[in-house]
N, C-alpha and C positions, 0 to 999 in steps of 0.2 A: 710638420715642418713649415715654418714661416718663410716668407721671402727675405732675401738678404741683399742689402745695398753694399756695393764696394766702390772704392775710389782709388784713383791712381796714387801709388805709394808716396810720390814726392809732390803731392798736390799743393802743399803750402808754398813750395819753391816755385812751382809752375804758375801760381796765381799772384806772385809778387809783382809782376810786370803788367802793364796795360795790354789788353788783348791776349794775355796769357790764358792757356786752356788746360784743363785737366779732365780726363775721361771718367765716366761713371758707368756702372752696370747694376741691374736689378735682376736677380735670379730667383725664380720661384720653381719648386719641384714640379716636374711634368709640363712646364711651359717654356716657350722660347725665351732666352735671356733678352732683356730690354737694355739697349746701350744708349748712352747719351754723353753730354759733356757740360762742364762749367766754364764760363768765360768771364774774366775780369774786365769791367767797363771803365773803371776808374777808382778814385778814393773819395770817401766822404770827408767832411770838414774835420772829423775826429780822427782821420787817418785809417778808417776801417774800409777794406775793399768792398766795392760794389760788384756783386757777383750775380750773373744771370745763368739760368739753367736751360738746357735744350728741351724740346718737347717731351712730355711724359714725366718730367721731374720739376720739383718746386724747391726753391731756396728759402729757408727760414732765417733764423738769427745767424748773423755773421760777426765774428770778432777777429782780432789779429791772429789768433791761434786755433779757432774752431769755426765750423760751418755746419748748420743743420740742413739736411736735404731730405725731401720726401718723394716717394713715388705713389701718388694717389691711387693709381690703378691697382696696385697691390696692397694698398693700405699699410705701408711700412715707412718708418722714418729713422734716420740715423744721424747722430751728431759726431762728426769726424774731428778728432782732437790731435793737434800736432804737438810734438815734444817741446818742453820749455827750452831744453838744450840737449846736447849729446856728449857723452864721454867715450871717445874712441881710442884712447891711449892706455887704458887700464890693462887690457889683455891683447895678445897678438892673434889668438884664435878664438873659436866659438866659446861663449860663456855658457856654462851648464847649470849654474845655480847662483842665487843672489839673495841677500837679506839686508834689511835696514835696521839699525839699532832703535830701541824704543824711544830714545830722545831725538832721533832723526839726524844725528850728527855724523854717523859713520855708516859705510856700506861694506859688506864683505861679499866676495864673489870667487867662483872657481871656474876653471877653463880647461879646454882640451889641450892647451899649451902646457899643462901640468902644474900650473901655479894656482895658489889661493892668496888673495890680496885683500887688505883692509884699506879703505880710501875715504876721503872726505865726501860726504853726500852733497855738499854745496858746490864743489868744483871738480870732483874726480881726482884730486891730488892723492897719490898713493902714500899711505902712512906706514904700512907694515907688509912684509912678505912672510907668509906662514909656510914653513918648509918642514916636512917630516913624513908625509904619506909617500908610499911607493905606488907608482902608476897613477891613474886619474883619480881626482877627488870628485865624487858625485854630488855631494850635498853639503850645505853649510847653513848655519843659522846662529843668530845672537841669542844668548840667554836674556831673560827679562832685564837684567842689570845693565845690559849694553856694554859690559866690560869684558865679557867672556864669549868665546865662539865654540860651537859644537860642529864637528865635521865628520863625514864618513866617506870611505874611499873604496876603490876596487881591490885594495890590499886587505879587505875584510876588517880593517881597523876603524875604530871610533875614537876620535881625539877631542880633547878640550884644550883651548888655547887662551892665553892672555892677550886681549886686544891692545893692552898698553905696551908690552915688551916683546910680543910675538913668541913667547915661550910656550911649549907644549907641557901642560901641567898634569895631564892624565891621558893614558892610552888604554882603551878597552879592547881585549881580544877574546874571541869566542865564536864569532861567526865563521862559517866555512866558505862563504862566497862574498862577493862585493856588496857593500852596504849601499842601498838605493834611496833611503829616506830616514829622517829622524824626527823626533818630537820631544818636547820638554814638558814635564809634569809640574804644574804650578810654578814655583820660583826656581826650580831646577836642581833640587837635591837628588831627584831621580830623572833619568832620561830614557828614551825609547829609540829603538832602531829596527829596521827591517832590511832583509837581504835577499840576494839571489838564491840563498840556500833554503828559502821557504820559511824561515823563522822570523818572529818578532820577539825582541828581548828587552827586558827592563834592567837598567843599570843603576848602581849606587855610586854617585860621584865621590862621596867622601871616602869610601873604602876601595874605590876603583875595582868594583866587583860586579858580577852578574847576579841579579836577584832572582832571575828565573826566565824561562821561555814562556812568553805569553801565549803564543800560538805556533804550531808547526803545520804548515799548510800543504807541504809536498809540492808547492809551486812557487816560483819567485813572487815576492811581495814588492810591488813597484812603488807604493806610497802608503803612508799611514797618517792618521789624525786622531788626536785624543780630545775628549770633551766631557763635560758633565752631562749625564743622561737625565731625561725627564723622570720625575719621581715614580711615575706609573710603570716604568720599564723594569722588568725583572732581570737583574744583572747576575743572578746566581750567587751561590755561597762558596767560599773557598774550601777546598778539601782539607786544608790545614791552616793553622793560624798564620797570617802574614808576618813576615819579618818586621822587626821594629825599625829596620832601615827603610821600609817602604813608607814614603811620605806623600800623601795626597792622592793615593790610588782609589780610595773608597768613593763609590758613586760615579766613577768614570767609566766610559766606554771607549774602546779602541777600534777604529775603523781600519780595515786592511784591504787595499786595492790590489787584487791578485791577477797574475798573468793568465790564469786558467779561466778567465771570464767570470770570476766570482768576486762579490763584495761581501766581506765578512765583518760582523760585529762581535766583539769579545768583551766580557766584563774584565776590566783591567785588574782589579784585585782578586776576583774569583777565578780568572783564567777560563771561564765557562763561555760556551757559544751562546750568543744572544740572537743572532740571525745569520742567514746565508742567502744572499740574493744573486740570481743568475742574470748576467748582462748579455749584451749583443756581441761583445768582443773583450779583449784583455782590458782590465781596468788599470789606468795609469796613475790616477790621483784621486784624492778625496779631501773634503773639508767640512767642518760643522758651520751651519748658519746660526744655530741656536741649540738649546738642549733638546729640541724636538726635531728640527729639520737638518738635513745634511745633503751634500752633493757628491757625486762621483763621476769622473770622466773616462771615456773609453777610447780605444785605439781607432775605432771607426767613426769618431766624431760626435757621439752621443754624450749629453750631460743629463744624468738622472738626478732628479730631486726626490728624496724619500723622507718619510716620516718614521722616526725610530720606533714609534709605538705600533706601527703596522707596516712592515716592509714587503707585504705580499705583492703590492703593485705600486709603481712610482706615482707621485703626485703629478709630475709632468716630465717629459723628455724634450730637451732643447737640442736642436740639431741645425747648425748654421752651415756646416760643410762636412765633407767626409774625412777631413784631416784629423789626425790624432789630437785629442784633448790632453795637453801636457801639464797644465797647472790650473788650479782653482784657488781663489783667495776671497774670503768674505770682505765685503766693502759696504759700509752704511747698511741699508736694508736690502742689499743685494749681493752681487759678487762680481769679481773680475775673472775672466777665463782667457787662456791662451792656447793656440793650436799650432800644429806642425806646418801650416801653410803661411805662417807669419802673422796671422790675425791675433789681435788682443782686444777684448771688448768688455764692457761693463753693462750689466743688466740690473736695474733698480726697480723696486715695486712702485715707487711714486712717479716714475717717468714713463711716458708713452713712446719713448724712443730708446734705441740702443746707443751707447757711446763707444765709438771705435777709436782705439789708441793706434794711430797710424805711423807710417814711415818705417815699418819693420820689413817692407818689401816681401820677399819669399822665404827668408831665413826663418827657421822654427823659433818660436818664442817659448823657451823652456820654463820660464818662471816669472812671476811678478811678486812684488813685495810692497808694503805700504805702512804708513804711520798715521795716526790720528784720522782726520777725515779729508785732508786736503793734499795728499801726496801719493802718487802711484809711481812705481819704478818698474820698468820691464826692460828686456833687452832682446836684441836681434843680432845674430852673428857675433862679432866681437865688440859690439857697441852697446853701452848702457844708455837708455833713453828715459830721463826723468820727466815726469809730468807734474807740474806744480799748480796750485790754485784750485779754486772751487770748480768741480766738474758739472 
């Protein structure tokens, strides 16, 4: 476990005025926490704040929206990044899921206020209200076209919506418990879902039918991810010929983040077990970094990086706090992670520092989404916090 730098949640506002101050802390497991502060001394001729750090901390690069801080004693550095803007009028209560269309023009989000909305990613203007689920909507995502939305709710229903006119074009029924996550296979002729009922299912969008139960775990499945597996991985052989309606399942592996502390890999076409990994606590989420490497996050704050070719032991375990890891998202040559204590951070292989997406305060950050290489979007409470530009 490495040391972790933290900064006051509203640091960018605190440092906007001369002599403005924001607190810092550096926590290392088994050691007393080191506390300090940042103070603004003025502005440069380019309008960039001149920031000084208290003893034990060092200020590096400073821009109008970011500041790089180091704690040499613990050999840790973090770049704190403030949001480009905030959208606080999309939902009235906590946002539970969000996605951005492939072109970056639209966002879709769900909330504990019972609504699911489509909005302009540039300004947060609401475009459509998607109504039809009973009870809470747990998950939503755009199809690759950016014109269609897939959602799953506590009503055990999976729905497909038109982003253009808000009509529900397909409803899938078959799960016996609330749907907790979804995935789209290739361009979207088939989709996947997982549920509190312990099953993961494959669906045919064209026929509005279930093509089969991919796994029945006997424990709630909190998250799933589908990806192409390395050629050396044995995905198993189907017991019977796949339906002609199955499109793009060959060579794919499905990850299942299970409530019973197990991470499971299943051959998508074969339905055969590829691996079963035991974690330290319930698994909440998972994602692929490549055809070889993947990540999974647990309730007790661990992020496991594993190699699909050998899952006997993790490549590394990243632990920044004991808060639940709620979401993982591949980004460039690394990933974005969010936790239940309001932290949202980026780790990249080519950087010797962590990037912290700040101003989430203490509200859980349930999800983050992104497009291309220059936009991240996350949220805290009922607020969407876009981060634009190169990180």
